N, C-alpha and C positions, 0 to 999 in steps of 0.2 A: 500357717507358720504363731506356735506358741511363745517365740522369742524374736526378738528383732535385736541389731547390733547397730549400736552408732557412736563409731569410733573403736573405746575400749570399754565400751559400757553396755552391760548385754541386758535389754530389757525385758521384763515376763509382762508386757504389753502386745497385743494385738490388736492391729486395726484393719475394718474391711469398710468402705461404703457404696451402700446399694441407692443408686440413686440419688435420692437427698438424705438417706439415713445413715448415720455414721455406728459401725457397731464394734465398741469399745471394751475388750474383755484383759482381766486380769488372769494371770496361768501361775496363781501360788496355789494349788490345793492339799489340802481339803477345806483348812481356816482360811488363806488366802492374807495372810498378815502384812502387813504394808511397810515402809518405811519411806523416807522423803524421795529418794531415787524412783521410786513406786512411782509416788504421787507426782511428781515432777514428769515420766512418762504417760501420766494418765492424762495429764493437761495439753504436754505436745501432741498427743494423738488428737484431742479433742479441736487443736487449733489449727493442725495442720488438716482434717476432715474438714472443718470449716473455710478453709481456704480452698478447698477441692468440690466447693459447693454444698457440704452437707448444711441442713438449715435444723436438725437436731441429732443428738447422740444419744444410745442404749449404753447406758456402763454395768456390763456385767461380768460375771466371775464362773470360771472352772472348778468343777468337784461342787462339792456339798452345800459349803456356805459360801455366804456374798463375802463377809469381813469379819476378822475378828480383830482387827486394828492391830496395835504395837505386839510383838512377841517378846515379851519379858522374861519370860522361860529361858528362850534361843540367845536375844543379843542384850538380856542385863539391862539395868535402869539407865534411861536417856540422860543426856546431861543439857542445862540451858542453853549451849549452841545448839547443840539435834534439834530440842524442842521447838527455837525460832524457826529453824530452817524449814521444820516440820511444819508449822504452824501457818508459814508464811505461802507454803507451796500450796497450803489449803484455800488461803486468800485467793490463790489463783484461781482455784478449781472454783470458789465460787463468784469470780467473775468469768467466767465459762463466756465464747463469744457466741455460743449457740445452745438452746435450752439442751438438758441435761437430764434422761431419765434411768433412775437404776432399778435394776430389775434384781432384789431382794428375795434369793433361794435361803434357804436355810435360815442363818441366824446372820444379824448385823448387830455386832457387840461391840462397848467401848467406842475404842475409835473407829471401827465399821460403821457404828452406827451413825459416828461424826461423818463420814464418809458420804453414807447414805443422805445425810440433813443438807451436804454440799450442794447435791443433787438436785433440781428442779423441782423434779417428782418423783415419788417411789411405787413401784409396782411389786404386790408380794402375793404370795398364796395365802391359804387359810392356815397352814402349818408353818409358815415362815415364823421367826421371832426376831424381837427388836429388844436389847435389853442398854439402858445404860447403868452400867455396872460397877460404875468406879468406886462408891460408896462400899459396894460388897469386897471389894482389895484393899481398902485404907485410902482412897487416892480421891484426887478433885478431877471432876471432868476436865478435859481439853479440846481441840480440834474445833471452838468455836462453839460446842456445844449448849454453852450458858445462855448464847445469843439464840443459834437456829433452832434447837431444841422448843422454846419458848413460841420463835416466829411460828411454828407450825403447829403446839397442840395447847399454845395459852401456857401462863406459867404456872398456873395452882398444879396444873398436870405435871409440866416439867419439874417441879420440887417434887412432888410423889415420884416420878419415875427415877430422880436423879438420889434420893435420901434413900428410898428403901431399894433399888438397884433391881427390880425384878422385870420380869419376863412378861414381853407382850407378845400376843399372838396376831395373826394378821386378820381377824376378823375384831379384834379390841383396836389394832392399829388404825383400821379403816375407820371404827366407831369415833376416833380420837383424832382421825387426822393426821397421825403419825404415817400412813400410807394413802395415797390417793385412789387405787383401784386393786381389787384382787383377782387372781386370775390361777388357775392350778398350774398355768404354765408360764412363771412371772417375766420369763422374756420374751415370750409371746404379747402379752400384756403389755410390756413396756414397749414393744416392735411396734403394737397399733398405737399406743397413745404418741410416740414419736410420729409416727403416719400422719395424726391429725395435724399434730404443731407443725409438720413441713409443709402442709396443704394451706396452714393459714399463709397470709403474706407476711412473709422474710422484716421484711422493715417495720410492719405495725410489731410483728413481737419483737422485734429487737426493741422498739418504741418501750411496751407495755413492759415487758421486764425491766428494763432500766428504772421506770418511773414505781414498780412494784417493789425493787429491790434497793431503792431511793434511799441511802443511810446505813443501809446494811454490812456494805465495805467495810467502811468507817469503822461503825460502831462492832465488827468483827474482830478487825487489826488491835482496836483497842482490848477486846475483853480476851484473846491468846494471849495478850503480854500477863496481865492478870492470872489467865488459867494457870500459863507456863511457871508464876513463882510461887501459888499455889501448889503447885505438883511438884514440885522439886522441896518446898518446906514441907510436905507428909511424907516423901519420901524418904528422908531422915527417920522417919518413924517406927516406933517398933509394928504399930498396927498395919503399916502396911508391908513389912515384911512378913508378917502373919497373914495378911490377905494373900501375898504372891505364893507363899511356901501352901496354904490352905487349897489354891485354886489349881494349883501343880498336881498336887495331893489328892483332889477330888470330893476336899471335907470340908464340912464347916468351918467357917475362922472362929476363934476366940479372941474378940479383941479386948483392950484393956484400958485404954483411949491413954494409951500415950506412945 
């Protein structure tokens, strides 16, 4: 099933648990845009899987791309309330009870990169693409990327990726630490890594994760509040309107600095 029903809510998330591995999949192809409800369903699926005895989870997506973040073309500009809700759920994902491996096929762009970074590990193909394209939209990064991106690639590389908005392929991603392994079938590679994680002592894995992420959750919560304020400020700019228009028209933006 590609959709599950919880009361009046229909989810585009599926969950399967095989031995000690949870397979969580997003079903909004081809770009797999997210919203707060979808992210909440991901968190719920992982929590349910942990309750069923899963020791690691693979997060994948149906179709061509892993995730392109928010769909500004369809849903318009988010407001303060929706961004607060969205990033609050992002923190819940970061606090997942079991390690999560993202299987990144195609592109992880914008908020989709933030989703991948909220996972413990990322497995990509050489043809995968990662992009923190916010500056190319006249926008500020969100989803705690200000914390999670430098956490995995270092501050200077994060500054490069955020200010240029350039795309990084799987080979460069592996070189700079943005992904952890390459596999021409990212789902199979992610499953293999999840199998390794599930073979370790679960209490030890939980303790190690808690130690390695100590302070990260609090820093994430503080940073997303700042990111939200900057996003709301820049959404009122002419450059943001131009960035979104250029993206929808698939042309280069002409920013004026206002």
